[in-house]
C-alpha positions in Angstrom: 98.1 122.1 105.8 98.5 118.5 106.9 100.5 116.5 104.5 100.6 112.7 103.7 103.8 111.0 102.7 103.6 108.5 99.8 106.6 106.1 99.6 107.5 103.3 97.3 110.6 101.2 97.7 112.9 99.4 95.2 115.2 96.8 96.7 118.1 95.2 94.8 118.8 91.9 96.4 121.8 89.8 95.2 120.8 86.2 94.5 122.9 83.5 96.2 124.2 81.9 93.1 127.9 80.9 92.7 128.2 82.4 89.2 126.9 85.5 87.4 123.6 85.7 85.6 124.8 85.3 82.0 128.3 83.9 82.3 130.4 81.5 84.4 132.4 84.1 86.3 132.3 83.9 90.1 129.7 86.1 91.8 131.6 86.1 95.2 132.5 89.3 97.0 135.9 90.6 97.9 138.2 89.4 95.1 140.9 91.8 93.8 139.4 94.3 91.3 138.6 93.0 87.8 139.6 89.4 88.4 136.0 87.9 88.1 135.5 89.0 84.5 135.1 87.6 81.0 134.1 88.9 77.6 130.4 88.5 78.4 130.3 90.6 81.6 132.8 93.1 80.1 130.3 93.6 77.2 132.8 92.7 74.5 131.4 92.7 70.9 130.2 89.3 69.9 130.0 87.8 73.4 126.7 86.1 73.9 124.8 85.7 77.3 123.7 82.3 78.6 121.1 82.3 81.4 122.0 80.9 84.7 119.3 78.3 85.6 120.2 78.3 89.3 119.8 82.1 89.5 116.4 82.0 87.8 115.2 79.3 90.2 116.4 81.5 93.2 114.4 84.4 91.7 111.3 82.2 91.5 111.9 81.1 95.1 112.0 84.8 96.2 108.8 85.5 94.4 107.0 82.6 96.0 108.3 83.6 99.5 106.7 87.0 98.8 103.4 85.6 97.7 103.9 86.6 94.1 102.4 85.0 91.0 105.1 83.4 88.9 104.9 83.8 85.2 105.5 80.7 83.2 106.5 82.9 80.3 108.6 86.0 81.1 110.8 88.3 79.0 114.4 89.5 79.4 114.8 93.1 78.1 117.5 95.5 77.3 117.4 98.6 79.5 119.5 101.2 77.6 121.4 103.9 79.4 125.0 105.2 79.2 127.1 105.3 82.2 130.8 104.2 82.8 129.7 101.2 85.0 127.6 99.7 82.2 130.1 98.4 79.5 127.4 97.2 77.0 125.5 100.5 77.1 122.5 98.5 78.3 121.5 96.4 81.3 119.7 93.1 80.9 116.6 93.4 83.0 112.8 92.8 82.9 110.1 95.3 82.3 106.6 94.5 81.1 106.7 90.7 81.6 108.5 90.2 84.9 109.0 86.7 86.3 107.2 87.5 89.6 104.2 89.9 90.0 101.5 90.9 92.5 102.9 89.9 95.9 102.6 91.4 99.3 104.4 91.7 102.6 102.7 92.1 106.0 104.4 94.4 108.5 103.6 95.6 111.9 104.3 99.2 113.1 103.2 100.5 116.5 100.9 97.5 117.0 99.1 98.0 113.7 99.3 95.6 110.8 99.9 96.9 107.3 99.8 95.0 104.0 102.4 96.4 101.5 101.7 95.4 97.9 104.6 94.2 95.8 104.2 95.2 92.1 106.9 92.9 90.8 110.1 91.0 91.7 112.1 90.8 88.5 115.4 89.4 87.4 118.3 91.7 86.3 122.1 91.8 86.2 124.1 94.2 88.4 126.2 97.0 87.0 129.9 97.4 87.7 131.1 99.5 90.6 132.5 103.0 90.2 135.2 103.8 92.7 135.5 107.5 93.1 138.7 109.2 94.4 140.8 106.0 94.2 144.0 107.9 93.0 142.9 111.5 93.6 139.8 113.5 94.1 139.2 113.8 90.3 139.7 110.2 89.4 137.1 107.4 89.0 138.1 103.8 88.3 135.8 100.9 87.7 135.7 97.4 89.2 133.8 95.0 86.9 133.7 92.1 89.3 130.1 93.0 90.2 129.0 93.4 86.6 126.6 90.7 85.7 125.9 89.5 89.2 122.3 88.2 89.5 119.8 90.4 91.3 116.1 90.3 92.0 114.6 93.8 92.1 111.6 94.0 94.4 109.3 97.0 93.7 106.5 97.9 96.0 103.3 99.8 95.2 103.3 103.3 96.7 101.7 101.9 99.8 104.0 103.1 102.6 103.1 106.2 104.5 106.0 106.9 106.9 109.7 106.4 107.4 108.9 103.9 110.2 106.8 101.8 107.8 109.6 101.8 105.3 112.2 100.7 107.9 109.8 97.9 109.1 109.2 96.7 105.5 112.9 96.6 104.7 113.7 94.6 107.9 110.9 92.1 107.2 111.9 91.8 103.5 115.5 91.1 104.4 114.4 88.5 107.0 112.1 86.7 104.5 114.8 86.6 101.8 117.4 85.3 104.2 115.1 82.5 105.6 114.2 81.6 102.0 118.0 81.4 101.4 118.0 83.6 98.3 120.0 86.5 99.7 122.5 86.9 102.5 121.2 90.2 103.8 124.6 91.7 103.9 124.1 95.5 103.7 127.8 96.3 104.2 128.8 94.4 101.1 125.9 95.9 99.0 124.0 92.6 98.5 120.8 94.3 99.8 120.4 97.8 98.6 117.4 100.2 98.7 116.1 103.1 96.6 113.2 105.0 98.0 110.7 107.1 96.0 109.3 109.8 98.3 106.5 112.4 97.6 103.9 114.2 99.7 100.4 115.3 99.0 97.7 117.1 101.0 96.1 114.6 103.5 93.0 113.0 101.9 94.2 113.7 98.3 94.4 110.8 95.8 96.7 112.3 93.2 100.4 111.6 93.7 102.9 114.5 94.3 106.2 115.0 92.5 108.7 112.4 93.8 112.3 112.4 94.7 114.3 109.2 94.3 116.7 108.4 97.1 119.4 106.1 95.7 121.4 103.1 97.1 121.0 103.4 100.8 122.5 100.5 102.6 121.5 101.0 106.3 118.0 100.7 107.8 118.8 103.6 110.1 119.9 105.7 107.2 116.8 104.8 105.1 114.6 106.0 107.9 116.6 109.2 108.5 116.8 110.0 104.7 113.0 109.5 104.3 112.2 111.6 107.4 114.5 114.4 106.1 113.1 114.2 102.6 109.5 114.5 103.8 110.4 117.5 105.9 112.3 119.1 103.0 109.4 118.7 100.6 106.9 120.1 103.2 109.1 123.1 103.7 109.3 123.8 100.0 105.6 123.5 99.4 104.6 125.6 102.4 107.0 128.3 101.3 105.2 128.4 97.9 108.0 126.6 96.0 107.7 123.4 94.1 109.3 120.0 94.4 111.3 119.0 91.3 111.7 115.4 90.2 115.3 114.5 90.9 117.6 111.8 92.2 119.1 112.5 95.6 121.3 110.6 98.0 121.7 110.6 101.8 124.7 112.5 103.2 125.2 111.1 106.7 127.7 113.8 108.0 125.2 116.6 107.5 122.0 114.5 108.0 120.5 115.7 104.8 119.6 114.5 101.3 121.7 115.9 98.5 120.8 116.3 94.9 122.7 114.0 92.5 121.0 114.8 89.2 117.8 116.3 87.8 115.1 114.0 86.6 112.4 116.3 85.3 111.0 113.7 83.0 111.0 110.0 83.3 114.1 108.6 81.8 113.5 106.8 78.4 115.3 103.6 78.8 114.1 102.3 75.4 113.2 98.9 76.8 112.9 96.1 74.2 113.2 92.3 74.3 116.9 91.2 74.2 117.4 89.6 70.8 120.1 87.3 72.2 117.8 85.8 74.8 114.6 83.9 74.1 111.6 84.3 76.5 112.0 82.5 79.8 109.8 79.5 79.9 109.1 77.9 83.3 106.7 75.0 83.6 104.0 74.9 86.3 105.6 71.7 87.6 108.9 73.4 88.0 107.2 76.2 90.0 105.5 73.8 92.3 108.7 71.9 92.8 110.4 75.1 93.9 107.5 75.9 96.1 107.7 72.5 97.8 111.4 73.0 98.5 110.9 76.5 99.9 112.4 76.7 103.5 110.2 77.5 106.4 109.7 81.3 106.5 110.2 83.4 109.6 106.5 84.1 110.5 105.7 80.4 110.2 108.7 79.5 112.3 107.9 82.0 115.0 104.4 80.7 115.3 105.6 77.1 115.5 108.1 78.0 118.2 105.3 79.6 120.3 102.9 76.7 119.7 105.2 73.7 120.1 108.1 75.0 122.2 106.4 77.3 124.7 108.1 80.5 123.6 106.6 83.9 124.1 106.1 86.2 121.1 109.2 88.1 122.3 111.4 85.0 122.6 110.3 83.7 119.2 111.1 87.1 117.7 114.6 87.2 119.1 115.4 83.6 118.1 114.0 84.0 114.6 116.0 87.2 113.9 118.5 85.2 111.9 118.0 81.7 110.3 121.2 80.3 111.8 120.2 81.3 115.3 116.7 79.8 114.8 118.3 76.5 113.7 120.8 76.5 116.6 118.1 77.1 119.2 115.9 74.4 117.6 118.8 71.9 117.7 119.3 72.7 121.4 115.6 72.2 122.2 115.4 69.0 120.1 118.5 67.5 121.8 117.0 68.4 125.2 113.8 66.6 124.4 111.5 69.2 123.0 108.2 70.3 124.4 107.0 73.6 125.9 108.7 73.3 129.3 112.2 72.3 128.0 111.8 74.6 125.0 111.3 77.6 127.2 114.3 76.7 129.3 116.4 76.3 126.2 115.2 79.6 124.9 116.1 81.4 128.1 119.6 79.9 128.2 120.3 80.6 124.6 119.2 84.2 124.8 121.0 85.0 128.0 124.2 82.9 127.6 124.8 82.2 124.0 123.6 85.0 121.7 126.1 87.6 123.1 128.9 85.5 121.9 127.6 84.8 118.3 129.5 86.1 115.3 127.3 86.6 112.2 128.5 86.8 108.6 125.7 86.9 106.1 123.7 83.7 106.4 126.5 82.1 108.4 126.9 82.2 112.2 129.7 81.0 114.4 128.8 79.7 117.9 131.5 79.1 120.5 129.8 75.9 121.8 128.0 73.3 119.7 124.2 73.1 120.2 124.4 69.4 121.4 126.8 70.4 124.2 124.5 73.2 125.4 121.7 70.7 125.4 123.9 68.4 127.5 124.4 71.1 130.1 120.7 72.0 130.2 119.9 68.3 130.7 122.2 68.2 133.7 120.4 71.3 135.1 117.0 69.6 134.4 117.9 66.4 136.3 119.5 68.2 139.2 123.1 67.4 138.6 124.0 71.1 138.0 122.6 74.4 139.2 122.0 77.2 136.7 125.1 79.0 138.0 127.2 75.9 137.7 126.0 75.6 134.1 127.2 79.1 133.4 130.6 78.2 134.9 130.8 75.1 132.8 129.9 77.0 129.7 132.7 79.5 130.4 135.2 76.6 130.8 133.9 75.0 127.6 134.5 78.2 125.7 138.0 78.4 127.0 139.1 74.8 126.5 136.8 73.6 123.8 135.8 70.5 125.9 132.5 68.8 126.0 129.9 69.4 128.8 130.4 66.1 130.7 134.2 66.4 130.4 134.3 69.9 131.8 131.8 69.2 134.6 133.9 66.3 135.8 137.2 68.1 135.4 136.1 71.2 137.2 134.2 69.3 139.9 131.0 71.2 139.1 128.5 68.4 139.7 125.9 69.2 142.3 125.8 67.3 145.5 122.6 65.4 145.8 123.6 62.8 148.5 120.9 63.1 151.1 123.0 61.8 154.0 125.9 64.2 153.2 123.5 67.2 153.0 121.7 66.1 156.2 125.0 66.1 158.1 125.9 69.6 156.8 122.4 70.8 157.7 122.8 69.6 161.3 126.2 71.3 161.5 124.7 74.6 160.2 121.8 74.4 162.7 124.1 73.6 165.6 126.4 76.5 164.7 123.6 79.1 164.8 121.6 78.8 168.0 120.5 82.4 168.0 119.0 82.2 164.5 117.4 78.8 165.3 115.6 80.4 168.3 114.4 83.3 166.1 113.1 80.9 163.5 111.3 78.9 166.2 109.8 82.1 167.5 108.1 82.6 164.1 110.7 84.4 161.9 110.5 81.7 159.3 112.1 83.9 156.7 115.4 83.2 158.4 115.6 80.0 156.5 117.3 82.0 153.7 120.1 82.6 156.2 120.6 78.9 156.7 120.4 78.2 152.9 123.1 80.8 152.3 125.3 79.3 155.0 124.8 75.9 153.5 125.7 77.0 150.0 128.9 78.7 151.2 129.8 75.6 153.2 129.4 73.3 150.1 130.8 75.9 147.7 127.5 76.0 145.9 127.6 72.3 145.1 124.6 71.3 147.1 121.2 70.9 145.4 119.3 74.0 146.5 115.9 72.2 146.4 117.2 69.4 148.6 118.9 71.9 151.0 115.6 73.8 151.4 113.7 70.6 152.0 116.1 69.2 154.6 116.6 72.5 156.4 112.9 73.0 156.9 112.5 69.5 158.1 115.4 69.8 160.6 114.4 73.2 161.9 110.8 72.2 162.2 111.6 69.0 164.0 114.0 70.9 166.4 111.2 73.2 167.2 108.8 70.4 168.0 111.4 68.8 170.3 
């Protein structure tokens, strides 16, 4: 029997606020355990939460970037469950009245466009972190630094039909959130985490099958492999006459399998109810429009603009818009060079071939070994004939080594291209006089031999002669010799 996969994704994206959602503790990553804590995020009796306005605005910005409708009145709820990483015994989240609802994300898989519906993108606080095996195999300790960190949870409709679509959706979502500057996209630090709900049904059926929930996968490759394995596992069960049980599973990379964590035969009763310590969130329409107006340029728009205004191909625009800092760097190079399709394309080629291999990325930040203005200065010298492309590469290597500017390095290293017509004419005459056999062959019709003379000239001038001028003067000299 042919089967159809039905996949829904839940992504927890950490918002880029400096402090936690309901207290003033730092939300930064990497501090010593249990140092970014206070009575509020430790769930101490009597401690009262105070909403973080900046985090709420970031959540709205995320919703707008995903095409959601923003509620002017939303509700913060208590989601009750009992686990060591949840000190209060409940998590402050949103359920029926989420701040963002009804969005979508357009993805492309194998040349086909798919629209993936987003049910909601709601605010919630993160839980603490369980650290298993810290002292020995039987010990679990808890780091509460992460407790209370602001998240936006983005929940899709069950619109995805393959592991490839799920991977494409996650990559596109991460890209949008990074360009919107609401999330740093750092999978390794857990600021972008994914749960996948996977079920299968007979092809053509409309009823949903029994799902498995794959928890907290922090790699696009692992998500794809986990979903592929889970689809195959469920198909094998059903074709053998068994049934799929509703459960929570996790991905075990060493064996390449999903592994059961806990049974979930019935939907967990989280006993949601409005948090009595927090009033409804009221956001004015004017505030929403102000956030919309300040929304940074999103990746699809930026790619289209690069193709339209700067002469980039679809591939070039895709590479240069893979990260917001790279897109900004390229645009600074192109603008300093003068802009326009011809110079934009030259800047794109140079940045891709000579710059990107040396870039160090860290979340939304990127470190470039040479400032954009200096790269533009080099490319300007190439454009006006003062440098060849190879000379520009040599100058770039020297700039990386010494930290000097483009003009300084070119002068110091003697890399400027020779464009003195009289000097090149004299060198051409010497090259022609030194190669009578090749001159005779050229005059006999073997005009491709001009490349021999060009190579001879470039060696003689150590690559400093302007190749265009060399070709022009060689042809003129060889042709005039032939006429004589």
